[in-house]
Rosetta silent file (secondary structure, phi, psi, omega in degrees, C-alpha in Angstrom):
SEQUENCE: MFEKEIRPVSDVAMNILKKRYFQPNENTWKELVDRVSKAIYPEGNEDFYNLLLNRYFVLNSPALVNLGTNNNGGAMACFVLPFEDTIEDIYQTKKNFALIARKGGGCGTTLSDIRPEGSKVHGSSHGYAGGPIKFADTISHDMHALTQSGFREMAIMFTMSVYHPDIMKFISAKYNEGDKRIENANISVVVDNEFMKKVANNETYWTEFNGKKYEELQARQVFEAIVEGIWRNGEPGLLFSEAINDSPYKYTGQFIKATNP
SCORE:     score description
SCORE:     0.000 S_00000001
   1 L     0.000 -170.962 -175.105   29.144  -18.433   10.869 S_00000001
   2 L   -77.875  147.894  179.227   26.582  -21.162   11.555 S_00000001
   3 L  -105.148  -10.658 -178.679   27.121  -24.665   10.245 S_00000001
   4 L  -155.867  176.695  178.198   23.570  -25.923   10.639 S_00000001
   5 L   -75.772  111.369 -176.002   20.036  -24.865   11.427 S_00000001
   6 L  -109.233   -3.290  176.970   20.204  -23.774   15.060 S_00000001
   7 L  -120.559   98.531 -176.678   16.864  -21.952   15.295 S_00000001
   8 L   -63.238  150.687  179.153   14.016  -24.421   14.809 S_00000001
   9 L   -82.686  131.347 -178.899   10.897  -23.321   12.946 S_00000001
  10 L   -71.044  163.701  177.754    7.835  -23.007   15.169 S_00000001
  11 H   -62.897  -38.097  178.769    4.612  -24.880   14.483 S_00000001
  12 H   -64.059  -46.320  179.255    2.850  -21.597   13.690 S_00000001
  13 H   -63.041  -39.724 -179.958    5.548  -20.595   11.184 S_00000001
  14 H   -64.367  -38.279  178.017    5.477  -24.040    9.594 S_00000001
  15 H   -62.484  -41.929  177.640    1.726  -23.802    9.116 S_00000001
  16 H   -65.946  -42.147  178.762    2.145  -20.453    7.314 S_00000001
  17 H   -59.511  -42.796 -179.881    4.952  -21.855    5.177 S_00000001
  18 H   -64.482  -38.019 -176.329    2.769  -24.778    4.094 S_00000001
  19 H   -76.887  -32.747 -167.795   -0.146  -22.513    3.206 S_00000001
  20 H  -123.784  -26.493 -164.247    1.741  -19.762    1.383 S_00000001
  21 H  -117.289  -35.591 -177.224    5.403  -20.374    0.654 S_00000001
  22 L   -65.962  139.806  169.311    6.360  -23.974   -0.009 S_00000001
  23 L   -80.942  165.307 -174.407    6.520  -25.159   -3.592 S_00000001
  24 L   -53.320  -30.217 -177.431    4.904  -28.544   -4.399 S_00000001
  25 L   -96.071   11.014 -176.470    8.188  -30.412   -3.828 S_00000001
  26 L  -110.863  139.567  178.751    9.051  -28.631   -0.554 S_00000001
  27 L  -132.525   -7.059 -177.910    8.276  -29.786    2.963 S_00000001
  28 L  -135.646  157.898  175.101   10.863  -27.993    5.106 S_00000001
  29 H   -59.707  -39.105 -179.394   12.225  -24.478    5.597 S_00000001
  30 H   -61.123  -40.109  178.618   15.678  -25.748    4.607 S_00000001
  31 H   -63.970  -38.556  175.574   14.376  -26.903    1.234 S_00000001
  32 H   -63.888  -44.105 -179.928   12.908  -23.446    0.632 S_00000001
  33 H   -62.859  -39.373  177.244   16.215  -21.823    1.628 S_00000001
  34 H   -57.098  -46.070 -178.519   18.093  -24.131   -0.735 S_00000001
  35 H   -63.968  -49.386 -176.014   15.880  -22.977   -3.634 S_00000001
  36 H   -67.672  -43.483 -178.556   16.045  -19.269   -2.864 S_00000001
  37 H   -63.176  -41.147  179.590   19.778  -19.200   -2.077 S_00000001
  38 H   -65.286  -34.370  178.661   20.671  -21.004   -5.282 S_00000001
  39 H   -67.307  -34.518 -178.060   18.601  -18.512   -7.294 S_00000001
  40 H   -85.626  -42.889 -178.552   20.480  -15.561   -5.763 S_00000001
  41 L  -125.053   83.418 -178.628   23.947  -17.129   -5.488 S_00000001
  42 L   -56.206  -31.077  179.931   24.295  -19.941   -8.054 S_00000001
  43 L   -88.486   -4.445  178.020   27.900  -20.509   -6.944 S_00000001
  44 L    95.139  144.712  174.950   26.916  -20.500   -3.294 S_00000001
  45 L  -149.454  101.026 -171.948   27.345  -18.008   -0.428 S_00000001
  46 H   -61.596  -42.206 -178.936   27.708  -19.666    2.968 S_00000001
  47 H   -61.737  -49.236  179.281   27.155  -16.503    5.029 S_00000001
  48 H   -58.968  -47.010 -176.740   23.965  -15.612    3.165 S_00000001
  49 H   -59.534  -47.161 -176.401   22.701  -19.189    3.333 S_00000001
  50 H   -71.090  -35.252  176.347   23.234  -19.581    7.071 S_00000001
  51 H   -65.030  -41.726  179.048   21.759  -16.200    7.947 S_00000001
  52 H   -71.736  -41.406 -179.507   18.622  -16.993    5.969 S_00000001
  53 H   -57.400  -39.656 -178.173   18.445  -20.582    7.209 S_00000001
  54 L   -97.463    7.971  172.169   18.417  -19.390   10.822 S_00000001
  55 L    57.843   37.500  169.485   16.209  -16.404   10.023 S_00000001
  56 L   -76.877  -15.589  159.978   18.532  -13.719   11.283 S_00000001
  57 L  -150.511  155.000 -178.782   17.062  -11.942    8.309 S_00000001
  58 L  -133.245  134.124  177.149   14.216  -13.014    6.035 S_00000001
  59 L   -69.762  163.650  178.663   13.536  -11.989    2.458 S_00000001
  60 L   -68.305  166.765 -175.258   10.178  -10.547    1.462 S_00000001
  61 H   -60.198  -46.887  178.921    7.301  -12.804    0.499 S_00000001
  62 H   -56.792  -38.069  178.926    7.568  -12.460   -3.314 S_00000001
  63 H   -64.991  -44.031 -179.013   11.236  -13.461   -3.123 S_00000001
  64 H   -66.895  -33.659 -178.533   10.493  -16.496   -0.947 S_00000001
  65 H   -81.265  -40.299 -166.192    7.616  -17.583   -3.166 S_00000001
  66 H   -99.767  -31.069 -175.247    9.012  -16.832   -6.616 S_00000001
  67 L   -64.911  136.171  179.189   12.803  -17.173   -6.645 S_00000001
  68 L    79.336   14.278  178.011   14.022  -20.418   -8.101 S_00000001
  69 L  -119.645  177.999  177.630   10.697  -21.262   -9.729 S_00000001
  70 L  -108.794   21.593 -173.931    9.273  -21.019  -13.234 S_00000001
  71 L   -88.923    4.334  174.200    6.195  -19.005  -12.269 S_00000001
  72 L    64.900   18.793  177.858    7.505  -15.700  -13.705 S_00000001
  73 L   -80.442  167.783 -179.061    6.873  -13.896  -10.415 S_00000001
  74 L   -93.929  175.222  179.022    8.909  -10.985   -9.123 S_00000001
  75 L  -115.804   -0.714  179.383   11.264  -10.638   -6.168 S_00000001
  76 L  -105.490  145.581 -172.806   10.298   -7.117   -5.074 S_00000001
  77 L  -107.699  -28.189 -163.720    7.433   -6.419   -2.685 S_00000001
  78 E  -121.351  123.881 -179.387    6.936   -2.684   -2.352 S_00000001
  79 E  -136.479  151.643  170.582    5.892   -0.161   -5.002 S_00000001
  80 E  -132.392  131.325 -177.777    4.369    3.336   -5.101 S_00000001
  81 E  -114.860  151.023  168.788    2.711    4.681   -8.247 S_00000001
  82 L   -73.572  158.454  179.482    1.618    8.157   -9.339 S_00000001
  83 L  -142.149   88.137 -173.018   -2.115    8.713   -9.872 S_00000001
  84 L   -90.706  164.229 -167.210   -2.645   11.710  -12.144 S_00000001
  85 L   -96.752   53.763  167.397   -5.923   13.428  -13.040 S_00000001
  86 L  -133.917  156.431 -178.485   -6.565   12.427  -16.648 S_00000001
  87 H   -62.649  -34.724  178.637   -8.523    9.451  -17.906 S_00000001
  88 H   -65.992  -45.026 -179.138   -5.407    8.158  -19.666 S_00000001
  89 H   -68.489  -37.925  179.445   -3.281    8.398  -16.507 S_00000001
  90 H   -59.253  -46.604 -177.121   -6.002    6.906  -14.306 S_00000001
  91 H   -78.968  -22.018  171.411   -6.257    3.794  -16.439 S_00000001
  92 H   -68.620  -39.773  176.604   -2.487    3.563  -16.860 S_00000001
  93 H   -62.625  -43.886  177.852   -2.229    3.501  -13.064 S_00000001
  94 H   -59.948  -42.017  177.968   -4.873    0.769  -12.917 S_00000001
  95 H   -63.374  -42.957 -178.894   -2.924   -1.241  -15.488 S_00000001
  96 H   -65.641  -35.344  173.269    0.330   -0.775  -13.570 S_00000001
  97 H   -57.607  -45.928 -177.738   -1.354   -2.000  -10.392 S_00000001
  98 H   -63.630  -40.502  179.675   -2.361   -5.153  -12.263 S_00000001
  99 H   -65.435  -38.607  177.182    1.143   -5.722  -13.620 S_00000001
 100 H   -67.375  -42.504  178.802    2.624   -5.350  -10.126 S_00000001
 101 H   -60.719  -39.894 -179.149    0.006   -7.698   -8.667 S_00000001
 102 H   -61.480  -32.714  179.570    0.808  -10.289  -11.323 S_00000001
 103 H   -85.353   -7.975  177.308    4.437  -10.263  -10.193 S_00000001
 104 L    99.791    9.315 -177.859    3.482  -10.574   -6.527 S_00000001
 105 L   -91.801  163.015  170.455    4.134   -7.005   -5.332 S_00000001
 106 E  -105.026  161.987 -171.587    2.104   -4.651   -3.172 S_00000001
 107 E  -150.469  145.569  172.706    1.484   -1.035   -4.118 S_00000001
 108 E  -123.215  160.300  175.547    0.475    2.339   -2.774 S_00000001
 109 E  -157.799  162.096  176.443   -0.682    5.547   -4.438 S_00000001
 110 E   -97.416  141.780  172.618   -2.062    8.957   -3.567 S_00000001
 111 L   -97.039    1.011 -172.454   -5.623   10.024   -4.307 S_00000001
 112 L   -67.957  -21.719 -176.135   -4.753   13.666   -3.620 S_00000001
 113 L   -94.823    2.247  178.707   -4.157   14.499   -7.277 S_00000001
 114 L   -95.848  131.267 -176.299   -7.572   13.284   -8.514 S_00000001
 115 L   -59.349  150.878 -175.929  -10.256   15.974   -8.823 S_00000001
 116 L   -62.319  155.373  175.711  -13.114   15.844   -6.296 S_00000001
 117 L   -57.304  134.407  178.601  -16.287   13.888   -6.898 S_00000001
 118 L    88.257   -3.861  178.350  -18.804   15.892   -8.937 S_00000001
 119 L   -65.778  147.068  178.284  -16.235   18.214  -10.512 S_00000001
 120 E   -67.635  133.914  177.648  -16.978   19.310  -14.057 S_00000001
 121 L  -117.292  110.665 -178.471  -15.045   17.334  -16.675 S_00000001
 122 L   -73.732  139.246  177.367  -14.683   19.139  -19.979 S_00000001
 123 L    81.396    9.177  178.991  -14.873   17.026  -23.105 S_00000001
 124 L  -111.718  136.306  178.649  -16.577   14.110  -21.372 S_00000001
 125 L   -69.388  -19.298  178.865  -20.043   12.877  -22.278 S_00000001
 126 L   -79.868  -30.031  172.045  -20.538   12.014  -18.594 S_00000001
 127 L    89.715  -38.485 -173.819  -19.934   15.627  -17.578 S_00000001
 128 E  -133.654  148.398 -175.547  -18.834   15.114  -13.957 S_00000001
 129 L   -75.444  141.661  175.381  -15.987   13.311  -12.213 S_00000001
 130 L   -71.940  -26.498  177.999  -16.585   10.118  -10.277 S_00000001
 131 L    94.500  160.458 -173.559  -13.952   11.197   -7.758 S_00000001
 132 H   -64.360  -34.974 -175.866  -10.886    9.558   -6.243 S_00000001
 133 H   -68.158  -38.878  178.575  -12.700    7.198   -3.867 S_00000001
 134 H   -66.470  -40.412  177.623  -14.692    5.563   -6.665 S_00000001
 135 H   -67.131  -38.514  176.560  -11.563    5.050   -8.758 S_00000001
 136 H   -60.835  -39.055 -179.189   -9.755    3.634   -5.706 S_00000001
 137 H   -64.309  -38.505  179.021  -12.659    1.244   -5.204 S_00000001
 138 H   -65.850  -38.857  177.036  -12.369   -0.043   -8.770 S_00000001
 139 H   -63.061  -44.931 -179.754   -8.658   -0.744   -8.254 S_00000001
 140 H   -56.998  -46.461 -178.846   -9.423   -2.539   -4.997 S_00000001
 141 H   -69.679  -38.030  178.241  -11.980   -4.804   -6.653 S_00000001
 142 H   -62.711  -43.067 -178.454   -9.786   -5.449   -9.698 S_00000001
 143 H   -71.707  -27.979  173.574   -6.851   -6.511   -7.530 S_00000001
 144 H   -62.204  -37.083  179.714   -9.159   -8.718   -5.472 S_00000001
 145 H   -69.566  -35.366 -176.678   -9.948  -10.553   -8.694 S_00000001
 146 H   -75.664  -41.583 -166.533   -6.290  -11.002   -9.608 S_00000001
 147 L    63.917  160.431 -172.896   -4.884  -12.004   -6.185 S_00000001
 148 E   -88.956   96.392  178.509   -1.241  -11.426   -5.442 S_00000001
 149 L    55.528   26.941  174.155    0.750  -13.818   -7.597 S_00000001
 150 L    84.412   -7.129 -176.999   -1.720  -16.548   -6.750 S_00000001
 151 L  -118.202   -8.591  172.380   -0.889  -16.866   -3.048 S_00000001
 152 E  -169.060  164.222  177.090   -2.544  -13.846   -1.453 S_00000001
 153 L   -71.589  153.286 -179.778   -4.452  -10.703   -2.334 S_00000001
 154 L   -64.146  134.884  172.803   -2.459   -7.663   -3.352 S_00000001
 155 L   -79.890  127.317 -174.127   -1.493   -5.358   -0.500 S_00000001
 156 E  -130.108  142.040  171.674   -2.749   -1.846   -1.329 S_00000001
 157 E  -129.310  126.819  170.911   -2.406    1.567    0.296 S_00000001
 158 E  -112.182  132.020  176.056   -4.424    4.643   -0.695 S_00000001
 159 E  -118.750  156.103  174.981   -3.506    7.993    0.824 S_00000001
 160 E  -146.367  137.213  175.948   -5.240   11.371    0.672 S_00000001
 161 E   -65.358  141.573  178.008   -4.169   14.802    1.832 S_00000001
 162 L   -63.355  -13.220 -179.686   -6.224   16.247    4.680 S_00000001
 163 L   -92.971   -3.708 -179.841   -6.663   19.294    2.426 S_00000001
 164 L   -71.096  140.899 -178.541   -8.435   17.412   -0.392 S_00000001
 165 L   -59.511  -24.017 -179.817  -12.115   18.402   -0.812 S_00000001
 166 L   -94.712   17.541 -171.201  -13.218   14.741   -0.523 S_00000001
 167 H   -61.182  -39.112 -178.287  -11.338   14.168    2.730 S_00000001
 168 H   -67.976  -35.844  175.462  -14.417   13.547    4.899 S_00000001
 169 H   -65.305  -38.584  179.619  -15.730   10.963    2.421 S_00000001
 170 H   -66.297  -46.179 -178.181  -12.313    9.322    2.436 S_00000001
 171 H   -58.761  -39.555 -175.201  -12.056    9.250    6.240 S_00000001
 172 L   -93.164    4.258 -173.093  -15.444    7.551    6.575 S_00000001
 173 L   -61.951  -26.712 -177.403  -15.072    5.228    3.572 S_00000001
 174 L  -123.810   30.532 -179.067  -14.302    2.217    5.780 S_00000001
 175 L   -59.304  -38.425 -170.684  -16.208    3.129    8.935 S_00000001
 176 L  -106.694  120.033  177.161  -18.375    0.019    8.856 S_00000001
 177 L   -57.977  132.421  178.468  -16.896   -3.468    9.008 S_00000001
 178 L    98.719  -14.383  174.198  -18.159   -5.563    6.106 S_00000001
 179 L   -61.468  146.013 -176.772  -18.715   -2.709    3.658 S_00000001
 180 L   -89.875    1.656 -178.091  -17.471   -3.660    0.217 S_00000001
 181 L   -79.620  126.853  178.228  -15.935   -0.259   -0.532 S_00000001
 182 L    47.293   42.062 -166.231  -12.119   -0.347   -0.859 S_00000001
 183 L   -71.592  -27.874 -177.723  -12.369   -3.541    1.170 S_00000001
 184 L  -110.140   30.554  177.200   -8.938   -5.042    0.515 S_00000001
 185 L  -129.104  151.368  169.220   -6.886   -1.828    0.781 S_00000001
 186 E   -88.094  150.452  175.587   -5.478    0.205    3.634 S_00000001
 187 E  -129.001  144.225  178.419   -6.199    3.938    3.749 S_00000001
 188 E  -142.802  142.610  176.888   -4.231    6.733    5.433 S_00000001
 189 E   -93.781  132.420  176.905   -4.678   10.500    5.744 S_00000001
 190 E   -93.637  120.238 -179.997   -1.635   12.674    5.059 S_00000001
 191 E  -119.724  161.851  175.318   -1.387   15.568    7.530 S_00000001
 192 L  -123.784  175.585 -177.640    1.188   18.289    8.105 S_00000001
 193 H   -62.384  -35.302 -179.013    2.369   20.246   11.128 S_00000001
 194 H   -63.677  -42.758  177.578    0.141   23.199   10.256 S_00000001
 195 H   -62.233  -44.171 -178.415   -2.966   21.023   10.356 S_00000001
 196 H   -64.466  -33.775  175.362   -1.967   19.506   13.701 S_00000001
 197 H   -64.930  -39.523  179.169   -1.467   23.007   15.144 S_00000001
 198 H   -66.877  -34.476  174.525   -4.965   23.908   14.000 S_00000001
 199 H   -62.023  -47.869 -177.937   -6.275   20.793   15.729 S_00000001
 200 H   -62.972  -35.738 -176.602   -4.539   21.794   18.959 S_00000001
 201 H   -94.548    3.049 -179.892   -5.830   25.372   18.707 S_00000001
 202 L    55.476   51.443 -178.827   -9.340   24.358   17.558 S_00000001
 203 L  -107.667  170.616  177.572   -9.047   26.395   14.352 S_00000001
 204 E  -100.418  165.588  172.943  -10.555   26.021   10.890 S_00000001
 205 E  -151.531  165.454 -178.455   -8.887   25.388    7.541 S_00000001
 206 E  -106.104  136.413  166.855   -9.931   25.232    3.895 S_00000001
 207 E   -81.284  151.108 -179.443   -9.917   22.227    1.611 S_00000001
 208 E  -155.868  160.812  176.618   -8.722   23.016   -1.884 S_00000001
 209 E  -148.704  127.546 -178.308   -7.815   21.482   -5.231 S_00000001
 210 L    51.489   41.082  175.830   -5.708   23.072   -7.970 S_00000001
 211 L    83.768   -5.676  179.978   -5.776   26.398   -6.134 S_00000001
 212 E   -97.222  129.729  177.708   -9.563   26.506   -5.726 S_00000001
 213 E   -81.867  142.270 -176.023  -10.995   26.596   -2.206 S_00000001
 214 E  -116.288  -56.378 -171.807  -13.922   24.273   -1.511 S_00000001
 215 E  -148.740  139.200  175.082  -14.986   24.020    2.127 S_00000001
 216 E   -91.625  124.725 -176.367  -13.970   25.434    5.488 S_00000001
 217 E  -120.502  151.471  171.545  -13.635   22.661    8.055 S_00000001
 218 E   -79.606  117.975 -176.186  -12.987   22.524   11.775 S_00000001
 219 H   -57.813  -39.540 -177.888   -9.569   20.871   12.073 S_00000001
 220 H   -68.169  -34.954  177.680  -10.463   19.241   15.391 S_00000001
 221 H   -66.965  -38.242  176.926  -13.654   17.749   13.973 S_00000001
 222 H   -64.064  -44.564 -179.852  -11.692   16.269   11.062 S_00000001
 223 H   -63.857  -41.000  178.787   -9.146   14.823   13.476 S_00000001
 224 H   -65.363  -32.616  175.988  -11.895   13.396   15.681 S_00000001
 225 H   -66.117  -36.965  175.624  -13.450   11.770   12.600 S_00000001
 226 H   -63.372  -45.872  179.314  -10.092   10.084   11.930 S_00000001
 227 H   -62.100  -39.885  177.891   -9.964    8.858   15.533 S_00000001
 228 H   -59.749  -43.430  178.778  -13.547    7.594   15.216 S_00000001
 229 H   -63.929  -40.835  178.481  -12.581    5.561   12.166 S_00000001
 230 H   -63.383  -41.317  179.706   -9.565    4.084   13.939 S_00000001
 231 H   -66.529  -40.215 -176.506  -11.754    3.152   16.923 S_00000001
 232 H   -70.866  -47.535 -165.097  -14.457    1.641   14.711 S_00000001
 233 H  -146.262   12.406  176.860  -12.413   -0.313   12.208 S_00000001
 234 L    81.623    2.562 -178.549   -8.703    0.449   12.528 S_00000001
 235 L  -145.561  153.721    8.730   -8.661    2.993    9.691 S_00000001
 236 L   -84.906  158.963  170.611   -7.703    5.482    8.413 S_00000001
 237 E   -81.160  177.300  177.246   -4.097    5.650    9.480 S_00000001
 238 E  -121.546  133.131  172.846   -2.105    8.877    9.757 S_00000001
 239 E  -119.129  130.670 -175.837    0.969    9.821    7.745 S_00000001
 240 E  -100.113  110.424 -168.971    2.963   12.869    8.817 S_00000001
 241 H   -58.735  -47.992 -177.137    4.202   14.688    5.735 S_00000001
 242 H   -64.346  -38.998 -179.526    7.134   16.585    7.247 S_00000001
 243 H   -63.724  -42.557  179.983    8.456   13.507    9.032 S_00000001
 244 H   -65.192  -45.266 -172.659    8.361   11.453    5.831 S_00000001
 245 H   -85.757   -1.897  171.110    9.926   14.139    3.674 S_00000001
 246 L  -101.386    8.730  177.365   12.637   15.020    6.203 S_00000001
 247 L   -86.530 -178.571  177.546   13.837   11.411    6.131 S_00000001
 248 H   -56.228  -15.599  175.826   16.566   10.119    3.788 S_00000001
 249 H   -57.883  -26.797 -176.196   13.940   10.216    1.012 S_00000001
 250 H   -61.248  -24.595 -178.996   14.666   13.935    0.729 S_00000001
 251 H   -77.046   -6.451  175.931   17.984   13.124   -0.937 S_00000001
 252 H   -84.123  -11.539 -177.542   16.108   11.555   -3.874 S_00000001
 253 L    79.419    9.937  179.732   14.711   14.949   -4.876 S_00000001
 254 L  -102.456  155.990  168.185   11.151   13.628   -4.598 S_00000001
 255 L  -107.050  118.334 -172.806    8.240   14.835   -2.494 S_00000001
 256 L   -84.483  121.041  178.333    6.589   11.779   -0.985 S_00000001
 257 L  -108.440  -15.281 -174.730    2.774   11.794   -1.073 S_00000001
 258 L  -148.288  162.222  176.178    2.121    8.091   -0.582 S_00000001
 259 L  -128.315  165.848  169.682    3.634    4.933    0.839 S_00000001
 260 L   -80.236  167.239 -177.519    3.350    1.252    0.097 S_00000001
 261 L   -61.390    0.000    0.000    1.276   -0.831    2.524 S_00000001
């Protein structure tokens, strides 16, 4: 393997390292590698050290920032949480987002399981649901306040099924640059092959939630609204359900509804 640093760090990379990754006593990439490598392999591992030193692979940001320090940060970057439709589960998800942010991780979740805005809520003095987009917005603002382990804002992904009754509100939620709604999160629409066929054939489909049908939409108009958002502001993205769930994830026995950022 390599005996020394043979791939110099560019000026651009060094500037990023100074702003985000170096600890107070660090001034070079090698010093950072010394810290991280010792945290992972206290007895030393020459192959690992040289591969990292020359950046033939690079660990994720939380690992580079937190390993070998006393800041109690984590070493994992990517998480996905469930987001269930009860007030207890909603606020447990919000709490779990905060705990992940404190450790330096990013997180995604689905909004597809939250009842549509304006739905009747039994046993609540408020009477009607705020809806998934409003709850997503509160998470976005809360994580903005926390920042991601002190060195950047938390990376967030919200997804919603194209069949959810609030899908048009979701698609247009970030149409205008500078709006404060869900401002520090990415959003993506989850589509399936059946929806894409309806787009190609210019057919309609129904939105639904918990078996109840809500609205008949033109599939092509929904798709064009997604394209409009991408043209305007880069969002929403598209996630293809069959492709995701026909990947090696299928061997976990899970059905994937969301991704991390």
